[in-house]
C-alpha positions in Angstrom: -77.7 -99.8 -46.8 -81.3 -101.0 -47.6 -80.3 -104.8 -47.9 -79.9 -104.8 -44.3 -83.6 -104.1 -43.7 -85.1 -107.0 -41.8 -88.7 -107.4 -41.3 -89.6 -109.1 -37.9 -90.0 -112.5 -39.1 -86.9 -112.0 -41.0 -84.9 -111.0 -37.8 -86.1 -113.7 -35.6 -85.2 -116.2 -38.5 -81.7 -114.4 -38.2 -81.7 -114.8 -34.4 -81.7 -118.7 -34.7 -79.3 -118.6 -37.0 -76.9 -116.3 -35.5 -77.2 -118.4 -32.5 -77.0 -121.5 -33.9 -74.4 -121.3 -37.3 -73.0 -122.8 -38.7 -76.3 -124.9 -39.0 -77.3 -127.9 -41.4 -80.6 -126.9 -42.9 -82.7 -129.6 -42.0 -81.6 -128.5 -38.1 -82.8 -125.3 -38.6 -86.1 -126.3 -40.1 -86.7 -128.2 -36.7 -85.3 -125.4 -34.8 -87.8 -122.5 -36.8 -90.5 -125.2 -36.3 -89.7 -125.5 -32.5 -89.3 -121.6 -32.1 -91.2 -120.0 -34.6 -93.8 -122.5 -35.5 -93.2 -122.5 -39.0 -93.6 -125.4 -41.6 -90.3 -126.7 -43.2 -91.5 -124.7 -46.7 -91.7 -121.6 -44.9 -88.0 -122.0 -43.6 -86.8 -123.0 -46.8 -88.7 -120.1 -48.4 -86.9 -118.0 -46.1 -83.4 -119.5 -46.8 -84.1 -119.0 -50.4 -85.2 -115.4 -50.1 -82.4 -114.2 -47.8 -79.9 -116.3 -49.7 -81.1 -114.0 -52.8 -80.3 -110.8 -50.9 -76.8 -112.0 -49.4 -77.8 -112.0 -45.9 -77.3 -115.7 -45.7 -75.4 -118.5 -47.4 -76.7 -122.1 -48.0 -73.6 -124.0 -48.9 -73.7 -127.8 -49.2 -76.9 -127.9 -47.0 -75.4 -125.8 -44.1 -76.5 -122.4 -43.5 -73.9 -119.6 -42.3 -75.1 -115.5 -42.0 -73.0 -113.5 -44.2 -73.9 -110.4 -42.0 -73.4 -109.9 -38.6 -76.2 -109.3 -35.7 -74.4 -106.2 -35.1 -74.4 -105.1 -38.8 -78.1 -105.4 -38.6 -78.7 -103.8 -35.4 -76.8 -100.5 -36.3 -78.8 -100.3 -39.6 -81.7 -100.6 -37.8 -81.3 -98.3 -35.3 -80.0 -95.6 -37.3 -83.3 -95.8 -39.5 -85.2 -95.5 -36.4 -83.3 -92.4 -35.4 -83.3 -91.0 -39.0 -87.2 -91.7 -39.4 -88.7 -91.1 -36.4 -86.5 -88.2 -35.1 -85.4 -86.5 -38.1 -81.7 -87.8 -37.5 -81.6 -86.4 -34.3 -79.6 -88.7 -31.7 -80.3 -86.4 -28.7 -84.2 -86.5 -29.3 -84.0 -90.0 -29.7 -82.3 -90.4 -26.3 -84.4 -87.7 -24.6 -87.3 -89.8 -25.8 -85.9 -93.2 -24.7 -84.8 -92.2 -21.4 -87.7 -90.3 -20.4 -89.1 -91.9 -17.2 -86.2 -94.5 -16.8 -83.4 -94.8 -14.4 -80.0 -95.9 -15.1 -77.8 -97.5 -13.0 -74.4 -95.6 -12.1 -73.0 -98.0 -14.2 -75.3 -97.8 -16.8 -74.6 -94.2 -16.7 -70.8 -94.1 -16.8 -70.6 -96.6 -20.0 -73.1 -94.4 -22.0 -70.8 -91.1 -20.5 -67.7 -93.5 -22.1 -69.4 -94.3 -25.4 -70.3 -90.4 -25.8 -66.5 -89.4 -25.1 -65.0 -92.0 -27.4 -67.5 -90.8 -30.2 -66.7 -87.1 -29.8 -62.9 -87.6 -30.3 
């Protein structure tokens, strides 16, 4: 699902859309000017590119996401584990948790996720 790969600027742009959708394209340019420091032309270029890739839709000057934030996060996290840790989730978790302290609630939540995934 390479189509869900977003570069940093694309992800920041999508964050604005996910938070504000449905959003009028004029309002989106204002939000991007304020939040990202973008010019109007940059915003409209990004709208066009992500529309062509099927990530967003711009219909009647209203922009909406065609993919959910969670879908992109899932793709990007799986790609990271595959690329940096040879697909090993335990190796990723070991590196991620090294030197970190988890609260009892966080540890319990992770335990439950692992139990559900193991079923």
